[in-house]
C-alpha positions as CSV (number, residue, x, y, z in Angstrom):
1,M,2.1,44.3,29.7
2,S,4.8,45.5,27.3
3,S,4.1,48.4,25.0
4,P,3.9,48.0,21.2
5,L,7.1,50.0,20.9
6,T,9.0,47.5,23.1
7,Y,7.7,44.6,21.0
8,A,8.7,46.4,17.8
9,R,12.3,46.9,19.1
10,G,12.5,43.2,19.9
11,M,11.4,42.3,16.4
12,N,13.9,44.8,15.0
13,A,16.7,43.2,17.0
14,D,15.7,39.7,15.6
15,L,15.5,41.1,12.1
16,N,19.0,42.6,12.4
17,R,20.4,39.3,13.7
18,Y,18.8,37.4,10.8
19,L,20.2,39.9,8.3
20,K,23.7,39.6,9.8
21,L,23.5,35.8,9.7
22,Q,22.3,35.9,6.1
23,K,25.2,38.2,5.1
24,A,27.7,35.9,6.8
25,L,26.3,32.8,5.1
26,Q,26.4,34.6,1.7
27,N,30.1,35.5,2.3
28,E,30.8,31.9,3.3
29,K,29.1,30.6,0.1
30,S,31.2,32.9,-2.1
31,R,34.4,31.8,-0.3
32,I,33.5,28.1,-0.9
33,E,32.6,28.8,-4.6
34,A,35.9,30.5,-5.1
35,R,37.8,27.6,-3.5
36,L,35.9,25.2,-5.7
37,S,36.7,27.1,-8.8
38,D,40.4,27.0,-7.8
39,I,40.2,23.2,-7.3
40,N,38.4,22.8,-10.7
41,R,41.2,24.9,-12.4
42,V,43.9,22.6,-10.8
43,L,42.1,19.4,-11.8
44,G,41.5,20.8,-15.3
45,G,37.8,20.1,-15.4
46,D,34.4,20.6,-13.8
47,V,34.2,18.6,-10.6
48,S,30.5,19.1,-10.3
49,A,29.9,17.3,-13.6
50,V,31.7,14.2,-12.3
51,N,29.6,13.8,-9.1
52,P,26.5,16.0,-9.5
53,V,24.5,16.8,-6.3
54,P,20.8,16.0,-6.8
55,S,18.6,18.9,-6.1
56,A,15.4,18.8,-4.1
57,T,13.3,19.5,-7.1
58,S,14.9,17.0,-9.5
59,K,13.0,13.8,-9.2
60,R,12.9,11.0,-11.7
61,G,9.6,11.4,-13.6
62,G,7.6,8.9,-15.5
63,A,7.4,5.1,-15.4
64,R,10.3,2.8,-16.1
65,K,10.4,1.3,-19.5
66,F,10.9,-2.5,-19.8
67,S,11.6,-4.3,-22.9
68,A,9.2,-6.9,-24.2
69,A,11.6,-9.7,-23.3
70,T,11.9,-8.5,-19.8
71,K,8.1,-8.1,-19.4
72,A,7.7,-11.7,-20.7
73,K,10.3,-13.0,-18.1
74,M,8.5,-11.1,-15.3
75,A,5.1,-12.5,-16.3
76,A,6.5,-16.1,-16.4
77,A,8.1,-15.6,-13.0
78,Q,4.9,-14.3,-11.5
79,K,2.9,-17.2,-13.1
80,A,5.4,-19.7,-11.5
81,R,5.0,-18.0,-8.1
82,W,1.2,-18.3,-8.4
83,A,1.4,-21.9,-9.5
84,R,3.5,-22.7,-6.4
85,L,1.1,-20.8,-4.1
86,K,-1.9,-22.6,-5.6
87,G,-0.3,-26.0,-5.4
88,G,0.1,-26.4,-9.1
89,A,2.6,-28.6,-10.8
90,K,6.2,-27.6,-10.0
91,P,8.9,-27.5,-12.7
92,A,10.8,-30.8,-13.0
93,A,14.2,-29.2,-12.7
94,A,13.2,-27.6,-9.3
95,T,12.0,-30.9,-7.8
96,A,14.9,-32.9,-8.9
97,S,17.6,-30.6,-7.4
98,A,15.8,-29.7,-4.2
99,P,17.1,-31.7,-1.2
100,A,14.7,-33.7,0.9
101,P,13.5,-31.8,4.0
102,K,14.9,-32.9,7.3
103,K,12.8,-34.9,9.6
104,K,11.3,-33.0,12.5
105,R,13.2,-33.8,15.7
106,K,11.1,-35.2,18.6
107,M,11.8,-34.9,22.3
108,S,11.9,-38.0,24.4
109,A,9.6,-38.3,27.4
110,A,12.7,-38.4,29.7
111,G,14.1,-35.2,28.2
112,R,10.8,-33.4,28.6
113,A,10.5,-34.7,32.2
114,A,14.0,-33.3,32.9
115,I,13.1,-29.9,31.6
116,V,9.9,-29.8,33.6
117,A,11.7,-30.8,36.8
118,A,14.4,-28.1,36.2
119,A,11.7,-25.4,35.6
120,K,9.8,-26.4,38.8
121,A,13.1,-26.3,40.8
122,R,13.8,-22.7,39.4
123,W,10.3,-21.5,40.4
124,A,10.6,-23.1,43.8
125,R,13.9,-21.1,44.4
126,V,12.2,-17.9,43.2
127,N,9.2,-18.4,45.4
128,A,11.4,-19.3,48.4
129,A,13.4,-16.1,47.9
130,K,10.2,-14.0,47.8
131,A,8.9,-15.7,51.0
132,A,12.3,-15.0,52.7
133,K,12.1,-11.3,51.7
134,K,8.6,-10.9,53.2
135,S,9.5,-12.4,56.5
């Protein structure tokens, strides 16, 4: 078992590494900020104002505001959706412009028989291969 003194030395080493890393990051940050200020001076304006970086704490608060006309359009659209769901009368413009649905295609008895025969042949080959492996 290690002594409390050894444990404290290990913590001290970790703390020293953390402090060195923190200092290096602060130096890097100041170098980047200096470079950005040079770029801003060359461009003649504040670059951060053109393309602001959203912060973690800045979130859009409150509900969206819709105009009365927009609310009326939304209500009418929702009523139309419910009418379609419930099987109500459809608007005349929608029924006139909608193309007739295609007829469902049906398979002939001969086509179905050919598919069944092919499937049986495939399974026969699979089972024959299994039987050959066993023996």
